[in-house]
mmCIF file of the N, C-alpha and C atoms, coordinates in Angstrom:
data_MODEL
# 
_entry.id   MODEL 
# 
loop_
_atom_site.group_PDB 
_atom_site.id 
_atom_site.type_symbol 
_atom_site.label_atom_id 
_atom_site.label_alt_id 
_atom_site.label_comp_id 
_atom_site.label_asym_id 
_atom_site.label_entity_id 
_atom_site.label_seq_id 
_atom_site.pdbx_PDB_ins_code 
_atom_site.Cartn_x 
_atom_site.Cartn_y 
_atom_site.Cartn_z 
_atom_site.occupancy 
_atom_site.B_iso_or_equiv 
_atom_site.pdbx_formal_charge 
_atom_site.auth_seq_id 
_atom_site.auth_comp_id 
_atom_site.auth_asym_id 
_atom_site.auth_atom_id 
_atom_site.pdbx_PDB_model_num 
ATOM 1   N N  . MET A 1 1  ? 14.147  -23.635 15.853  1.00 0.00 ? 1  MET A N  1 
ATOM 2   C CA . MET A 1 1  ? 13.183  -22.602 16.135  1.00 0.00 ? 1  MET A CA 1 
ATOM 3   C C  . MET A 1 1  ? 12.449  -22.994 17.411  1.00 0.00 ? 1  MET A C  1 
ATOM 4   N N  . SER A 1 2  ? 12.207  -22.017 18.274  1.00 0.00 ? 2  SER A N  1 
ATOM 5   C CA . SER A 1 2  ? 11.520  -22.331 19.532  1.00 0.00 ? 2  SER A CA 1 
ATOM 6   C C  . SER A 1 2  ? 10.009  -22.349 19.325  1.00 0.00 ? 2  SER A C  1 
ATOM 7   N N  . GLU A 1 3  ? 9.358   -23.071 20.195  1.00 0.00 ? 3  GLU A N  1 
ATOM 8   C CA . GLU A 1 3  ? 7.914   -23.217 20.123  1.00 0.00 ? 3  GLU A CA 1 
ATOM 9   C C  . GLU A 1 3  ? 7.275   -22.297 21.160  1.00 0.00 ? 3  GLU A C  1 
ATOM 10  N N  . ARG A 1 4  ? 6.200   -21.620 20.765  1.00 0.00 ? 4  ARG A N  1 
ATOM 11  C CA . ARG A 1 4  ? 5.539   -20.708 21.681  1.00 0.00 ? 4  ARG A CA 1 
ATOM 12  C C  . ARG A 1 4  ? 4.725   -21.514 22.694  1.00 0.00 ? 4  ARG A C  1 
ATOM 13  N N  . THR A 1 5  ? 4.911   -21.192 23.986  1.00 0.00 ? 5  THR A N  1 
ATOM 14  C CA . THR A 1 5  ? 4.161   -21.876 25.026  1.00 0.00 ? 5  THR A CA 1 
ATOM 15  C C  . THR A 1 5  ? 3.062   -20.981 25.596  1.00 0.00 ? 5  THR A C  1 
ATOM 16  N N  . SER A 1 6  ? 3.161   -19.686 25.368  1.00 0.00 ? 6  SER A N  1 
ATOM 17  C CA . SER A 1 6  ? 2.167   -18.739 25.861  1.00 0.00 ? 6  SER A CA 1 
ATOM 18  C C  . SER A 1 6  ? 1.084   -18.518 24.820  1.00 0.00 ? 6  SER A C  1 
ATOM 19  N N  . LYS A 1 7  ? -0.124  -18.238 25.285  1.00 0.00 ? 7  LYS A N  1 
ATOM 20  C CA . LYS A 1 7  ? -1.214  -17.954 24.360  1.00 0.00 ? 7  LYS A CA 1 
ATOM 21  C C  . LYS A 1 7  ? -1.304  -16.466 24.045  1.00 0.00 ? 7  LYS A C  1 
ATOM 22  N N  . ASN A 1 8  ? -0.496  -15.665 24.729  1.00 0.00 ? 8  ASN A N  1 
ATOM 23  C CA . ASN A 1 8  ? -0.477  -14.231 24.469  1.00 0.00 ? 8  ASN A CA 1 
ATOM 24  C C  . ASN A 1 8  ? 0.229   -13.944 23.148  1.00 0.00 ? 8  ASN A C  1 
ATOM 25  N N  . PRO A 1 9  ? -0.284  -12.978 22.372  1.00 0.00 ? 9  PRO A N  1 
ATOM 26  C CA . PRO A 1 9  ? 0.379   -12.654 21.107  1.00 0.00 ? 9  PRO A CA 1 
ATOM 27  C C  . PRO A 1 9  ? 1.770   -12.068 21.350  1.00 0.00 ? 9  PRO A C  1 
ATOM 28  N N  . GLY A 1 10 ? 2.675   -12.395 20.459  1.00 0.00 ? 10 GLY A N  1 
ATOM 29  C CA . GLY A 1 10 ? 4.027   -11.885 20.560  1.00 0.00 ? 10 GLY A CA 1 
ATOM 30  C C  . GLY A 1 10 ? 4.229   -10.684 19.649  1.00 0.00 ? 10 GLY A C  1 
ATOM 31  N N  . ILE A 1 11 ? 5.425   -10.163 19.626  1.00 0.00 ? 11 ILE A N  1 
ATOM 32  C CA . ILE A 1 11 ? 5.741   -8.993  18.808  1.00 0.00 ? 11 ILE A CA 1 
ATOM 33  C C  . ILE A 1 11 ? 5.553   -9.295  17.325  1.00 0.00 ? 11 ILE A C  1 
ATOM 34  N N  . ALA A 1 12 ? 5.880   -10.498 16.891  1.00 0.00 ? 12 ALA A N  1 
ATOM 35  C CA . ALA A 1 12 ? 5.706   -10.858 15.483  1.00 0.00 ? 12 ALA A CA 1 
ATOM 36  C C  . ALA A 1 12 ? 4.226   -10.844 15.101  1.00 0.00 ? 12 ALA A C  1 
ATOM 37  N N  . ASP A 1 13 ? 3.369   -11.302 16.000  1.00 0.00 ? 13 ASP A N  1 
ATOM 38  C CA . ASP A 1 13 ? 1.929   -11.264 15.742  1.00 0.00 ? 13 ASP A CA 1 
ATOM 39  C C  . ASP A 1 13 ? 1.447   -9.822  15.575  1.00 0.00 ? 13 ASP A C  1 
ATOM 40  N N  . TYR A 1 14 ? 1.959   -8.952  16.414  1.00 0.00 ? 14 TYR A N  1 
ATOM 41  C CA . TYR A 1 14 ? 1.605   -7.540  16.350  1.00 0.00 ? 14 TYR A CA 1 
ATOM 42  C C  . TYR A 1 14 ? 2.049   -6.923  15.019  1.00 0.00 ? 14 TYR A C  1 
ATOM 43  N N  . VAL A 1 15 ? 3.266   -7.204  14.611  1.00 0.00 ? 15 VAL A N  1 
ATOM 44  C CA . VAL A 1 15 ? 3.802   -6.650  13.363  1.00 0.00 ? 15 VAL A CA 1 
ATOM 45  C C  . VAL A 1 15 ? 3.003   -7.153  12.160  1.00 0.00 ? 15 VAL A C  1 
ATOM 46  N N  . VAL A 1 16 ? 2.705   -8.429  12.132  1.00 0.00 ? 16 VAL A N  1 
ATOM 47  C CA . VAL A 1 16 ? 1.940   -9.000  11.022  1.00 0.00 ? 16 VAL A CA 1 
ATOM 48  C C  . VAL A 1 16 ? 0.539   -8.405  10.975  1.00 0.00 ? 16 VAL A C  1 
ATOM 49  N N  . ALA A 1 17 ? -0.094  -8.239  12.120  1.00 0.00 ? 17 ALA A N  1 
ATOM 50  C CA . ALA A 1 17 ? -1.441  -7.672  12.166  1.00 0.00 ? 17 ALA A CA 1 
ATOM 51  C C  . ALA A 1 17 ? -1.430  -6.242  11.627  1.00 0.00 ? 17 ALA A C  1 
ATOM 52  N N  . ARG A 1 18 ? -0.433  -5.460  11.971  1.00 0.00 ? 18 ARG A N  1 
ATOM 53  C CA . ARG A 1 18 ? -0.347  -4.076  11.477  1.00 0.00 ? 18 ARG A CA 1 
ATOM 54  C C  . ARG A 1 18 ? -0.070  -4.060  9.983   1.00 0.00 ? 18 ARG A C  1 
ATOM 55  N N  . ARG A 1 19 ? 0.759   -4.962  9.504   1.00 0.00 ? 19 ARG A N  1 
ATOM 56  C CA . ARG A 1 19 ? 1.076   -5.000  8.074   1.00 0.00 ? 19 ARG A CA 1 
ATOM 57  C C  . ARG A 1 19 ? -0.175  -5.341  7.273   1.00 0.00 ? 19 ARG A C  1 
ATOM 58  N N  . LYS A 1 20 ? -0.957  -6.292  7.737   1.00 0.00 ? 20 LYS A N  1 
ATOM 59  C CA . LYS A 1 20 ? -2.195  -6.645  7.054   1.00 0.00 ? 20 LYS A CA 1 
ATOM 60  C C  . LYS A 1 20 ? -3.104  -5.430  6.954   1.00 0.00 ? 20 LYS A C  1 
ATOM 61  N N  . HIS A 1 21 ? -3.188  -4.680  8.037   1.00 0.00 ? 21 HIS A N  1 
ATOM 62  C CA . HIS A 1 21 ? -4.046  -3.500  8.051   1.00 0.00 ? 21 HIS A CA 1 
ATOM 63  C C  . HIS A 1 21 ? -3.575  -2.496  7.000   1.00 0.00 ? 21 HIS A C  1 
ATOM 64  N N  . LYS A 1 22 ? -2.278  -2.277  6.905   1.00 0.00 ? 22 LYS A N  1 
ATOM 65  C CA . LYS A 1 22 ? -1.751  -1.343  5.910   1.00 0.00 ? 22 LYS A CA 1 
ATOM 66  C C  . LYS A 1 22 ? -2.021  -1.853  4.503   1.00 0.00 ? 22 LYS A C  1 
ATOM 67  N N  . ASP A 1 23 ? -1.834  -3.156  4.282   1.00 0.00 ? 23 ASP A N  1 
ATOM 68  C CA . ASP A 1 23 ? -2.106  -3.709  2.957   1.00 0.00 ? 23 ASP A CA 1 
ATOM 69  C C  . ASP A 1 23 ? -3.569  -3.511  2.589   1.00 0.00 ? 23 ASP A C  1 
ATOM 70  N N  . CYS A 1 24 ? -4.464  -3.753  3.536   1.00 0.00 ? 24 CYS A N  1 
ATOM 71  C CA . CYS A 1 24 ? -5.897  -3.568  3.279   1.00 0.00 ? 24 CYS A CA 1 
ATOM 72  C C  . CYS A 1 24 ? -6.181  -2.108  2.988   1.00 0.00 ? 24 CYS A C  1 
ATOM 73  N N  . PHE A 1 25 ? -5.553  -1.213  3.734   1.00 0.00 ? 25 PHE A N  1 
ATOM 74  C CA . PHE A 1 25 ? -5.745  0.218   3.534   1.00 0.00 ? 25 PHE A CA 1 
ATOM 75  C C  . PHE A 1 25 ? -5.303  0.617   2.131   1.00 0.00 ? 25 PHE A C  1 
ATOM 76  N N  . LEU A 1 26 ? -4.138  0.167   1.708   1.00 0.00 ? 26 LEU A N  1 
ATOM 77  C CA . LEU A 1 26 ? -3.639  0.526   0.378   1.00 0.00 ? 26 LEU A CA 1 
ATOM 78  C C  . LEU A 1 26 ? -4.492  -0.106  -0.716  1.00 0.00 ? 26 LEU A C  1 
ATOM 79  N N  . ASP A 1 27 ? -4.976  -1.316  -0.504  1.00 0.00 ? 27 ASP A N  1 
ATOM 80  C CA . ASP A 1 27 ? -5.881  -1.938  -1.473  1.00 0.00 ? 27 ASP A CA 1 
ATOM 81  C C  . ASP A 1 27 ? -7.159  -1.125  -1.598  1.00 0.00 ? 27 ASP A C  1 
ATOM 82  N N  . GLU A 1 28 ? -7.658  -0.627  -0.478  1.00 0.00 ? 28 GLU A N  1 
ATOM 83  C CA . GLU A 1 28 ? -8.882  0.186   -0.495  1.00 0.00 ? 28 GLU A CA 1 
ATOM 84  C C  . GLU A 1 28 ? -8.641  1.502   -1.235  1.00 0.00 ? 28 GLU A C  1 
ATOM 85  N N  . ILE A 1 29 ? -7.503  2.134   -0.994  1.00 0.00 ? 29 ILE A N  1 
ATOM 86  C CA . ILE A 1 29 ? -7.154  3.370   -1.708  1.00 0.00 ? 29 ILE A CA 1 
ATOM 87  C C  . ILE A 1 29 ? -7.068  3.088   -3.201  1.00 0.00 ? 29 ILE A C  1 
ATOM 88  N N  . ASP A 1 30 ? -6.415  1.999   -3.570  1.00 0.00 ? 30 ASP A N  1 
ATOM 89  C CA . ASP A 1 30 ? -6.282  1.634   -4.980  1.00 0.00 ? 30 ASP A CA 1 
ATOM 90  C C  . ASP A 1 30 ? -7.645  1.409   -5.619  1.00 0.00 ? 30 ASP A C  1 
ATOM 91  N N  . ARG A 1 31 ? -8.553  0.825   -4.878  1.00 0.00 ? 31 ARG A N  1 
ATOM 92  C CA . ARG A 1 31 ? -9.894  0.563   -5.398  1.00 0.00 ? 31 ARG A CA 1 
ATOM 93  C C  . ARG A 1 31 ? -10.694 1.859   -5.559  1.00 0.00 ? 31 ARG A C  1 
ATOM 94  N N  . LEU A 1 32 ? -10.494 2.824   -4.666  1.00 0.00 ? 32 LEU A N  1 
ATOM 95  C CA . LEU A 1 32 ? -11.288 4.052   -4.681  1.00 0.00 ? 32 LEU A CA 1 
ATOM 96  C C  . LEU A 1 32 ? -10.809 5.092   -5.693  1.00 0.00 ? 32 LEU A C  1 
ATOM 97  N N  . ILE A 1 33 ? -9.522  5.103   -5.989  1.00 0.00 ? 33 ILE A N  1 
ATOM 98  C CA . ILE A 1 33 ? -8.959  6.135   -6.871  1.00 0.00 ? 33 ILE A CA 1 
ATOM 99  C C  . ILE A 1 33 ? -9.019  5.680   -8.321  1.00 0.00 ? 33 ILE A C  1 
ATOM 100 N N  . ASP A 1 34 ? -9.520  6.584   -9.173  1.00 0.00 ? 34 ASP A N  1 
ATOM 101 C CA . ASP A 1 34 ? -9.491  6.342   -10.612 1.00 0.00 ? 34 ASP A CA 1 
ATOM 102 C C  . ASP A 1 34 ? -8.115  6.804   -11.104 1.00 0.00 ? 34 ASP A C  1 
ATOM 103 N N  . TRP A 1 35 ? -7.237  5.840   -11.387 1.00 0.00 ? 35 TRP A N  1 
ATOM 104 C CA . TRP A 1 35 ? -5.854  6.150   -11.712 1.00 0.00 ? 35 TRP A CA 1 
ATOM 105 C C  . TRP A 1 35 ? -5.657  6.617   -13.155 1.00 0.00 ? 35 TRP A C  1 
ATOM 106 N N  . LYS A 1 36 ? -6.612  6.369   -14.059 1.00 0.00 ? 36 LYS A N  1 
ATOM 107 C CA . LYS A 1 36 ? -6.439  6.700   -15.480 1.00 0.00 ? 36 LYS A CA 1 
ATOM 108 C C  . LYS A 1 36 ? -6.091  8.177   -15.700 1.00 0.00 ? 36 LYS A C  1 
ATOM 109 N N  . PRO A 1 37 ? -6.841  9.143   -15.129 1.00 0.00 ? 37 PRO A N  1 
ATOM 110 C CA . PRO A 1 37 ? -6.480  10.550  -15.344 1.00 0.00 ? 37 PRO A CA 1 
ATOM 111 C C  . PRO A 1 37 ? -5.092  10.900  -14.803 1.00 0.00 ? 37 PRO A C  1 
ATOM 112 N N  . LEU A 1 38 ? -4.727  10.296  -13.677 1.00 0.00 ? 38 LEU A N  1 
ATOM 113 C CA . LEU A 1 38 ? -3.399  10.560  -13.117 1.00 0.00 ? 38 LEU A CA 1 
ATOM 114 C C  . LEU A 1 38 ? -2.302  9.974   -13.999 1.00 0.00 ? 38 LEU A C  1 
ATOM 115 N N  . GLU A 1 39 ? -2.536  8.785   -14.548 1.00 0.00 ? 39 GLU A N  1 
ATOM 116 C CA . GLU A 1 39 ? -1.558  8.170   -15.441 1.00 0.00 ? 39 GLU A CA 1 
ATOM 117 C C  . GLU A 1 39 ? -1.370  9.016   -16.686 1.00 0.00 ? 39 GLU A C  1 
ATOM 118 N N  . LYS A 1 40 ? -2.463  9.557   -17.224 1.00 0.00 ? 40 LYS A N  1 
ATOM 119 C CA . LYS A 1 40 ? -2.373  10.396  -18.420 1.00 0.00 ? 40 LYS A CA 1 
ATOM 120 C C  . LYS A 1 40 ? -1.568  11.654  -18.142 1.00 0.00 ? 40 LYS A C  1 
ATOM 121 N N  . SER A 1 41 ? -1.839  12.304  -17.007 1.00 0.00 ? 41 SER A N  1 
ATOM 122 C CA . SER A 1 41 ? -1.153  13.567  -16.712 1.00 0.00 ? 41 SER A CA 1 
ATOM 123 C C  . SER A 1 41 ? 0.309   13.350  -16.319 1.00 0.00 ? 41 SER A C  1 
ATOM 124 N N  . ALA A 1 42 ? 0.662   12.167  -15.883 1.00 0.00 ? 42 ALA A N  1 
ATOM 125 C CA . ALA A 1 42 ? 2.035   11.897  -15.444 1.00 0.00 ? 42 ALA A CA 1 
ATOM 126 C C  . ALA A 1 42 ? 2.889   11.287  -16.545 1.00 0.00 ? 42 ALA A C  1 
ATOM 127 N N  . THR A 1 43 ? 2.306   10.983  -17.706 1.00 0.00 ? 43 THR A N  1 
ATOM 128 C CA . THR A 1 43 ? 3.056   10.363  -18.785 1.00 0.00 ? 43 THR A CA 1 
ATOM 129 C C  . THR A 1 43 ? 3.870   11.427  -19.527 1.00 0.00 ? 43 THR A C  1 
ATOM 130 N N  . PRO A 1 44 ? 5.201   11.296  -19.572 1.00 0.00 ? 44 PRO A N  1 
ATOM 131 C CA . PRO A 1 44 ? 6.029   12.272  -20.278 1.00 0.00 ? 44 PRO A CA 1 
ATOM 132 C C  . PRO A 1 44 ? 5.707   12.301  -21.770 1.00 0.00 ? 44 PRO A C  1 
ATOM 133 N N  . GLY A 1 45 ? 5.716   13.488  -22.337 1.00 0.00 ? 45 GLY A N  1 
ATOM 134 C CA . GLY A 1 45 ? 5.531   13.630  -23.784 1.00 0.00 ? 45 GLY A CA 1 
ATOM 135 C C  . GLY A 1 45 ? 4.077   13.723  -24.203 1.00 0.00 ? 45 GLY A C  1 
ATOM 136 N N  . LYS A 1 46 ? 3.143   13.567  -23.307 1.00 0.00 ? 46 LYS A N  1 
ATOM 137 C CA . LYS A 1 46 ? 1.732   13.676  -23.635 1.00 0.00 ? 46 LYS A CA 1 
ATOM 138 C C  . LYS A 1 46 ? 1.267   15.097  -23.347 1.00 0.00 ? 46 LYS A C  1 
ATOM 139 N N  . ALA A 1 47 ? 0.288   15.555  -24.114 1.00 0.00 ? 47 ALA A N  1 
ATOM 140 C CA . ALA A 1 47 ? -0.288  16.881  -23.875 1.00 0.00 ? 47 ALA A CA 1 
ATOM 141 C C  . ALA A 1 47 ? -0.849  16.948  -22.463 1.00 0.00 ? 47 ALA A C  1 
ATOM 142 N N  . GLY A 1 48 ? -0.519  18.004  -21.743 1.00 0.00 ? 48 GLY A N  1 
ATOM 143 C CA . GLY A 1 48 ? -1.008  18.161  -20.388 1.00 0.00 ? 48 GLY A CA 1 
ATOM 144 C C  . GLY A 1 48 ? -0.205  17.383  -19.370 1.00 0.00 ? 48 GLY A C  1 
ATOM 145 N N  . GLY A 1 49 ? 0.839   16.686  -19.807 1.00 0.00 ? 49 GLY A N  1 
ATOM 146 C CA . GLY A 1 49 ? 1.653   15.904  -18.883 1.00 0.00 ? 49 GLY A CA 1 
ATOM 147 C C  . GLY A 1 49 ? 2.582   16.788  -18.078 1.00 0.00 ? 49 GLY A C  1 
ATOM 148 N N  . MET A 1 50 ? 3.154   16.233  -17.058 1.00 0.00 ? 50 MET A N  1 
ATOM 149 C CA . MET A 1 50 ? 4.098   16.984  -16.237 1.00 0.00 ? 50 MET A CA 1 
ATOM 150 C C  . MET A 1 50 ? 5.404   17.116  -17.001 1.00 0.00 ? 50 MET A C  1 
ATOM 151 N N  . GLN A 1 51 ? 6.024   18.271  -16.891 1.00 0.00 ? 51 GLN A N  1 
ATOM 152 C CA . GLN A 1 51 ? 7.280   18.513  -17.588 1.00 0.00 ? 51 GLN A CA 1 
ATOM 153 C C  . GLN A 1 51 ? 8.364   18.843  -16.574 1.00 0.00 ? 51 GLN A C  1 
ATOM 154 N N  . GLY A 1 52 ? 9.550   18.352  -16.829 1.00 0.00 ? 52 GLY A N  1 
ATOM 155 C CA . GLY A 1 52 ? 10.674  18.630  -15.946 1.00 0.00 ? 52 GLY A CA 1 
ATOM 156 C C  . GLY A 1 52 ? 11.181  20.050  -16.130 1.00 0.00 ? 52 GLY A C  1 
ATOM 157 N N  . SER A 1 53 ? 11.923  20.557  -15.133 1.00 0.00 ? 53 SER A N  1 
ATOM 158 C CA . SER A 1 53 ? 12.461  21.924  -15.215 1.00 0.00 ? 53 SER A CA 1 
ATOM 159 C C  . SER A 1 53 ? 13.737  21.953  -15.991 1.00 0.00 ? 53 SER A C  1 
# 
């Protein structure tokens, strides 16, 4: 593996930084949404659940 000699960020640094941002974004969405009502409505066989055609 080669060693980086430049102090400038490389493409891998850019990709990792963007991935972290997306992970944080999805964690924030998960924290903000109350999933219980959605889980109930999406469970097959339960009253009020989604039904296939």
